[in-house]
Residue, then its C-alpha position, 0 to 999 in steps of 0.5 A: m400476550g406479551d409470549n406471544t408477542l416474543n415467539g412472534s418477534n423471533k418467529a419474524l428474526a429466524e424468518s429474516g436470518s432464513d432469508a439471508r442465509r437463502a439470498d448468501a446460498s444463492f451468491i454463491e452458487a452463482a460465483w461457483l458457477y461462473y467462476h469455478e465452472g466456466l459458464n455464462q451468465n445465460d446458462i447460469a440464469r436458466r440453471m438457476q432458474i433466475s434472469r441474467a440481471s439477478v445473475v449479475n447482481y449475484l455475481n457483483e454481491a459475491r465480489k463486494r463481500g469479498w467472497v471471490r477474487v479477481y487477479l491475475n497472476h502476478e508473474v504475468f506482470l513481472g514478465h513484462h519486457l519494460s519489467a527486464k529493463l527497468c532490472e538491468e538499467f538500474g539494478l533492481e531485483n525484479a519489478l512489477v509493471v502494470p499495464d496502463d489505462p487509457s481511458d482513467t487515469t485517474s485509476e493507475v494508483v489502484r490498478v498499481t497498487r492492487a497488483a502489488a498488493d497479490w505480490l507484496p505476500r511472495l515478497l515475505s517469508p516466517g520470521d520476516r519482519l516488515g517496516v510500512s510506511w504511510g501516506e494514500t499509496v500504502y492505504t490503497l494497496a492494504q486495502q485491497m489485499a487479501h488475507n494472507p497470513v505468512s507465519d512469526l511475521t512482524v509488521m512496523q511502523l517506520l514513522g510517528s503519527r501524524p494527522a493525515e486524512p482517514g486511513f492514511e497515517a502511518e498507524g493505520c496503515s500499519t494496522m490493516l496490513a498486519q492483520k491481512l498477513g496475520g503478522h503481529c503489528i509493532n505502531l510507533h505511538v509517539p508523534l512525528l513531528l514535536s514541537q523542539k527538540s529538547v522536547r523530541d530528545m525527552l520522548c524518545r529516551e522514554p524506555v517504551v519508545a526507545e524500544q520501538l526505535a530501536a525495533l525499527a533498526t532490524c527492519n530487512k524487508t521494507l514497504f513503501a511510496c516516495g513522495t513527491c516535493v510538488a506544492d499539493a503535496h501529502i507531507v505538506h498535507t500532513g502539516l509536516i512543512d509548509s509549501k513556501r518552505l518545501q519550494h525552498y527544498t526543492k530549489l536545493g535539488a530536494v525531488g522525493v519523501i520517503c517517509g517524512r525525510l526529503i531527498d535529492a535526485g542522488g537519493n541523498a538526504l537533505v535535511t530540514d529545519a525539522e529533521d531533529r524534532m521528527i521521530g520515525v525510521t531515519l533515511e540511512q536505515m530504509q537503506n540497503k534491505e534484503m527486500a525494499l518494495l517501492v510501489a510507484a504510480g502517479p504523476g510526478r512519481a518517475v521522478s522521486a522512484n528513481a531519487a529513491i533507487n539511486g539512494g540504494y532504498v529499492t530493491h523491488l517495484a510495481t509500478s506502471v507503464s506509463v512511471a516505469r517508459q519515464l524512468l527508462g527515458q530518464q536512466a538514457s538522459n542520464i547516460g547520454g549525458 
């Protein structure tokens, strides 16, 4: 009786697995007919002898599982007329400009990071050492990147760890990108902010930490977002600075944040009272890279992006039409002044 029960369970499992494989085959067939053979949904429904609604569900399921990834060649965005203007005005090597969606302004970050995720692997070469910052923008980019291995790539976490929204923390961003790019990941296994300078100095002298910090100076390429200095900025949410102190520094000229460090409109450092308690890449180490991709999308990002470009932190820019226009307007105002 026990054997019969076991055999019945095995049979049920086998049948369940068989059903799943048949469903997978249907999803794959629908995706093939739609994306490779160019059939419309009605044609596919007739070919597969199913309803058009089922075809829609099959295609959605194939995309949800990551079996299908639809994107425009990044060259389309590089050919935007604003791209050429940005490169000319700011001395950038290249700029990728993504169209806005007037009906959904909240989608700007997703749209720009998706295009940047398709672009980034093409900016990398075997043997590169890519330094990665943190935050929602970088994490969203990493989420949307397809598996696209780059041989002999090293991905490095640029700043220590700090509590953040799930996934947005520094180690989450670098780890996910390393997985997607097939690279070796070097995470910085220390807190970003310590309670005292003496504790910070002692920790930095630990051999394993000193080795990781020394590795940061070897990055030849970087990926980052430049944060804003508004009251609800990422730097406030993570507890690096409170809103009152941030307001103090904005009065002194702070307009942007790179890897937890404040910069003014010219890209110069504004040293905070937490500076000597932080562990991570320095602003000087972020400048003049072989390739430095700034991803700028969302409200207020034009001001901080402009500062990052002025400071020599950026060679490549991924942004939206609205931010690009704001950047060019700022540049025209500066020239006029």
